[in-house]
C-alpha positions as CSV (number, residue, x, y, z in Angstrom):
1,X,44.8,119.0,116.2
2,X,45.0,117.9,119.0
3,X,44.3,120.8,121.6
4,X,43.1,121.6,125.5
5,X,40.1,123.4,125.6
6,X,37.5,125.1,127.5
7,X,34.0,124.4,126.4
8,X,30.9,124.6,128.4
9,X,32.5,125.2,131.4
10,X,34.6,121.6,131.3
11,X,38.3,121.2,130.8
12,X,39.4,118.3,128.4
13,X,41.5,117.7,125.4
14,X,39.7,118.0,121.7
15,X,40.4,117.8,118.2
16,X,40.1,121.4,116.4
17,X,40.7,122.3,112.7
18,X,44.1,122.9,112.1
19,X,45.0,126.9,111.8
20,X,45.4,128.9,108.4
21,X,47.5,132.0,108.1
22,X,45.8,135.0,107.1
23,X,47.3,138.2,105.7
24,X,50.4,138.9,108.6
25,X,50.1,135.9,110.0
26,X,51.9,133.0,111.1
27,X,51.3,129.8,111.9
28,X,53.7,128.0,114.5
29,X,53.8,124.4,115.0
30,X,54.5,124.3,119.0
31,X,57.0,122.6,120.4
32,X,56.2,123.2,124.1
33,X,53.5,125.9,126.3
34,X,54.3,127.1,129.7
35,X,51.3,126.6,131.9
36,X,50.7,129.8,134.2
37,X,48.4,130.3,137.0
38,X,46.2,132.7,134.9
39,X,45.0,129.4,133.3
40,X,43.6,128.4,136.6
41,X,41.3,131.1,137.0
42,X,40.3,130.9,133.4
43,X,37.5,129.0,133.7
44,X,35.9,130.0,136.4
45,X,35.9,133.4,134.6
46,X,34.3,132.3,131.3
47,X,31.8,129.9,133.5
48,X,29.8,127.5,131.3
49,X,29.9,129.7,127.7
50,X,29.4,127.7,124.7
51,X,32.4,128.3,122.6
52,X,34.9,126.6,122.5
53,X,38.3,127.9,123.9
54,X,41.7,127.1,123.3
55,X,44.1,127.9,127.0
56,X,47.7,128.8,127.4
57,X,49.5,132.0,127.0
58,X,53.2,131.0,126.5
59,X,54.6,128.8,124.2
60,X,57.7,128.1,121.5
61,X,58.0,126.3,118.3
62,X,58.6,126.9,114.1
63,X,57.0,128.1,112.3
64,X,55.5,126.4,109.9
65,X,53.5,128.9,107.0
66,X,53.5,132.6,106.6
67,X,50.9,134.6,105.3
68,X,50.7,138.0,102.9
69,X,52.9,140.7,104.0
70,X,55.1,138.6,106.2
71,X,58.5,139.1,105.5
72,X,60.5,139.5,109.1
73,X,60.3,135.6,109.6
74,X,60.4,132.4,107.1
75,X,58.8,129.1,107.7
76,X,61.6,127.2,109.4
77,X,62.4,129.6,112.4
78,X,62.5,128.9,115.9
79,X,60.6,131.5,117.6
80,X,58.7,132.2,121.0
81,X,55.0,133.7,121.3
82,X,54.4,137.1,123.2
83,X,51.3,136.5,124.7
84,X,50.9,140.5,125.6
85,X,48.7,141.2,122.5
86,X,48.4,144.4,120.8
87,X,51.1,146.1,123.1
88,X,53.8,147.3,121.0
89,X,55.8,150.7,122.9
90,X,56.7,150.5,126.4
91,X,53.8,153.2,128.4
92,X,52.7,154.1,131.7
93,X,49.9,151.6,131.1
94,X,48.8,148.9,128.3
95,X,47.1,150.5,125.2
96,X,43.2,150.4,124.3
97,X,42.9,147.0,122.8
98,X,45.8,144.6,124.8
99,X,44.6,141.3,125.9
100,X,46.7,138.4,127.1
101,X,46.5,135.3,125.0
102,X,44.6,132.3,125.9
103,X,41.4,134.3,126.9
104,X,39.2,135.4,124.4
105,X,42.0,134.3,121.8
106,X,42.9,130.7,121.3
107,X,45.9,130.2,123.1
108,X,49.4,127.7,123.1
109,X,47.7,124.2,124.4
110,X,47.6,122.9,121.2
111,X,49.7,121.3,118.4
112,X,49.8,124.7,116.2
113,X,48.8,128.2,116.7
114,X,47.9,131.2,114.4
115,X,48.9,134.5,115.4
116,X,49.9,137.9,114.2
117,X,53.9,137.9,113.1
118,X,54.1,140.9,115.4
119,X,53.5,138.5,118.6
120,X,56.8,136.4,118.0
121,X,60.2,136.8,118.7
122,X,63.2,134.9,117.5
123,X,63.9,132.0,119.9
124,X,66.9,132.3,122.5
125,X,70.0,130.1,120.9
126,X,70.9,129.2,124.2
127,X,67.6,127.9,125.6
128,X,66.3,124.3,125.6
129,X,62.8,123.9,124.3
130,X,61.2,123.3,127.6
131,X,62.9,126.5,128.9
132,X,61.9,128.8,125.1
133,X,58.5,127.5,126.0
134,X,57.5,128.8,129.6
135,X,59.6,132.2,129.2
136,X,57.5,134.7,127.8
137,X,54.3,135.8,130.4
138,X,56.7,135.2,133.8
139,X,59.6,136.9,132.6
140,X,58.2,139.8,130.9
141,X,55.6,140.5,134.1
142,X,58.8,140.0,136.3
143,X,61.1,142.7,134.4
144,X,58.4,145.2,133.7
145,X,57.9,145.4,137.4
146,X,61.1,145.2,138.7
147,X,63.2,147.6,135.8
148,X,60.5,149.8,134.4
149,X,58.4,150.2,137.5
150,X,60.6,149.6,140.0
151,X,64.1,151.0,138.7
152,X,66.0,148.6,140.5
153,X,69.8,149.3,140.2
154,X,73.0,147.9,141.4
155,X,73.6,147.9,145.5
156,X,69.8,148.0,146.2
157,X,67.4,145.9,148.4
158,X,64.9,144.8,147.1
159,X,62.1,142.0,148.9
160,X,60.1,139.7,146.7
161,X,57.4,137.7,149.2
162,X,56.9,134.0,147.6
163,X,60.0,132.6,146.1
164,X,58.5,129.2,144.4
165,X,56.5,131.3,142.0
166,X,57.5,131.0,138.3
167,X,57.9,135.2,138.1
168,X,59.8,134.9,141.3
169,X,62.5,132.9,139.7
170,X,63.2,135.1,137.3
171,X,63.2,138.0,139.3
172,X,65.5,136.8,142.0
173,X,68.0,136.2,138.8
174,X,67.3,139.6,137.5
175,X,68.0,141.0,140.5
176,X,71.3,139.0,141.2
177,X,72.5,140.0,137.4
178,X,72.3,143.7,138.4
179,X,74.1,143.3,141.4
180,X,70.8,143.9,143.7
181,X,70.6,142.5,147.1
182,X,67.9,140.2,147.0
183,X,65.7,138.5,150.1
184,X,63.0,136.2,149.4
185,X,59.9,134.0,151.8
186,X,58.8,130.7,151.3
187,X,57.0,128.5,153.8
188,X,58.7,125.4,152.0
189,X,62.4,125.2,153.5
190,X,63.3,123.3,150.1
191,X,61.7,126.4,148.4
192,X,64.1,128.9,150.5
193,X,67.1,126.7,149.4
194,X,66.8,126.7,145.8
195,X,66.1,130.6,145.9
196,X,69.5,130.7,147.6
197,X,71.0,128.7,144.6
198,X,69.5,130.8,141.8
199,X,71.0,133.9,143.1
200,X,68.5,135.2,146.7
201,X,71.1,136.6,149.6
202,X,68.7,135.8,151.8
203,X,65.5,133.4,152.5
204,X,63.1,133.6,155.3
205,X,60.1,131.9,156.2
206,X,56.7,133.4,155.6
207,X,55.3,132.9,158.7
208,X,58.4,134.2,160.6
209,X,58.1,137.8,162.3
210,X,59.5,139.9,159.3
211,X,59.9,143.3,161.3
212,X,62.1,141.2,163.7
213,X,63.6,139.2,160.7
214,X,64.6,142.2,158.8
215,X,65.4,144.7,160.9
216,X,68.8,145.3,160.0
217,X,67.8,145.5,156.4
218,X,67.4,148.6,154.6
219,X,64.5,147.3,151.9
220,X,64.5,149.9,148.4
221,X,61.8,147.9,146.6
222,X,59.3,145.5,147.7
223,X,57.6,143.3,144.4
224,X,54.4,141.4,145.6
225,X,52.0,139.6,143.9
226,X,50.3,138.0,147.0
227,X,47.7,140.5,147.8
228,X,45.9,140.8,150.8
229,X,48.2,138.2,152.9
230,X,51.5,139.7,152.5
231,X,50.8,143.2,151.5
232,X,50.7,145.4,154.9
233,X,53.0,142.9,156.1
234,X,55.4,143.8,153.5
235,X,54.9,147.5,153.3
236,X,55.9,147.4,157.3
237,X,59.5,146.2,156.7
238,X,60.2,148.5,153.5
239,X,62.3,151.5,154.0
240,X,60.6,155.3,154.4
241,X,60.2,156.4,150.8
242,X,60.7,153.1,148.8
243,X,58.4,151.4,146.4
244,X,56.1,148.6,146.2
245,X,55.2,147.6,143.0
246,X,52.2,145.0,143.1
247,X,51.0,142.8,139.6
248,X,48.9,140.5,140.9
249,X,46.4,139.5,144.1
250,X,46.8,135.0,144.4
251,X,45.1,136.1,148.2
252,X,42.4,138.2,148.3
253,X,42.5,141.2,145.8
254,X,41.0,144.0,148.6
255,X,43.7,145.4,151.2
256,X,43.3,147.6,154.0
257,X,45.5,150.1,154.3
258,X,46.5,152.9,156.9
259,X,46.4,155.8,154.5
260,X,48.0,158.3,157.4
261,X,51.1,155.7,157.8
262,X,51.4,155.7,154.2
263,X,51.8,159.3,153.2
264,X,54.1,160.0,156.7
265,X,56.3,156.8,155.3
266,X,56.6,159.1,151.8
267,X,56.0,155.5,150.2
268,X,55.6,154.9,146.1
269,X,52.8,152.7,145.5
270,X,53.1,151.2,141.4
271,X,51.0,148.8,139.8
272,X,52.4,146.5,137.1
273,X,50.7,144.2,134.5
274,X,52.8,142.1,131.8
275,X,54.6,144.5,129.8
276,X,55.1,145.9,125.9
277,X,57.0,144.1,122.6
278,X,59.7,146.7,123.6
279,X,60.1,145.4,127.0
280,X,59.9,142.0,125.9
281,X,63.3,142.4,123.3
282,X,64.9,144.4,126.3
283,X,64.2,141.2,128.2
284,X,65.3,138.6,125.7
285,X,68.8,140.9,125.4
286,X,69.5,141.0,129.1
287,X,68.5,137.2,129.9
288,X,70.8,136.6,126.5
289,X,74.0,138.8,127.9
290,X,73.4,137.1,131.6
291,X,73.0,134.0,130.2
292,X,69.2,133.6,132.6
293,X,68.1,130.6,132.3
294,X,63.9,129.7,133.6
295,X,63.4,127.6,136.7
296,X,61.6,124.2,134.8
297,X,59.5,123.0,137.9
298,X,57.3,119.9,136.3
299,X,57.4,119.0,132.9
300,X,53.8,117.2,131.3
301,X,52.7,116.0,128.2
302,X,49.7,117.9,126.4
303,X,47.8,114.3,126.9
304,X,48.2,114.8,131.0
305,X,47.1,118.7,130.9
306,X,44.2,117.8,133.7
307,X,47.6,116.5,135.8
308,X,49.2,119.9,135.4
309,X,46.3,122.0,136.0
310,X,45.8,119.6,139.5
311,X,50.0,119.9,140.2
312,X,49.7,123.4,140.0
313,X,46.5,124.3,142.3
314,X,48.7,122.8,145.1
315,X,51.4,125.4,144.9
316,X,54.1,122.9,145.3
317,X,56.7,123.6,142.2
318,X,59.7,125.5,142.7
319,X,60.1,127.6,138.9
320,X,57.6,126.9,136.0
321,X,55.7,124.4,134.6
322,X,56.6,123.4,130.4
323,X,53.8,121.2,128.3
324,X,55.4,119.4,126.1
325,X,53.6,119.0,122.9
326,X,56.2,117.6,120.0
């Protein structure tokens, strides 16, 4: 089968062996996969290791084969892949053994994948294949950060720096669906406009003075995935006693923090990563109830994976990048 792999530090298309379902496993013939920023970083993390790794965390397709002991799914079922491996029940932090699909396990940038039957969920009927294929990683990350950790409720205000990321486009819609006020930032005027069309109440320029722009806002929750470039700016606009949830660091990891200002402000700082299978089921039910659709920024073919990687690097997309396989 055809797959997009990392091998000896090089990204390339390669023929790989056909996967076979073992006990309690299934083989999924993938229709669409989703490209995530995580996929960009794996090349650096893996270096020049000799073993071949199929990249990719998100995907959706049709079950082609089931292994012994699988009775909850059948050949022909339409499913989405859950990339949050070995995390079943909601918990304060991921359990021992947790990984994200696509490293070290083979991922979804391939014509087929073999995976535990516990790592798939039925595809929501109202979603297209492109939408289903980009769903799980970003939506689950945003859902846990916003609701499990941030406890966002109707009538509250959430501030999300960086409006164009896949996770942000989900969170804007989630917050809007529960009746929260949503404020986002972007340097790109078009992205700010697009954020308003999917549910944001305000969209301000990232380069503006946030304290001045938001002086009349009472922000209950900040969800920040940018890191050093925005963390302290976000903290300055958060109301006293408010929460800041962080799940990423697309800029530098280390942040200088005035701890005295922090404890005098009675702020709450919470970390978040992906989410459990239990939360994924809640997320899917939530999306079905509100008929929330993933925002697709661009679509590429598996044969054009390098072009898709290059496009993601320049950060011009609004929403998710879908990789069509069949």
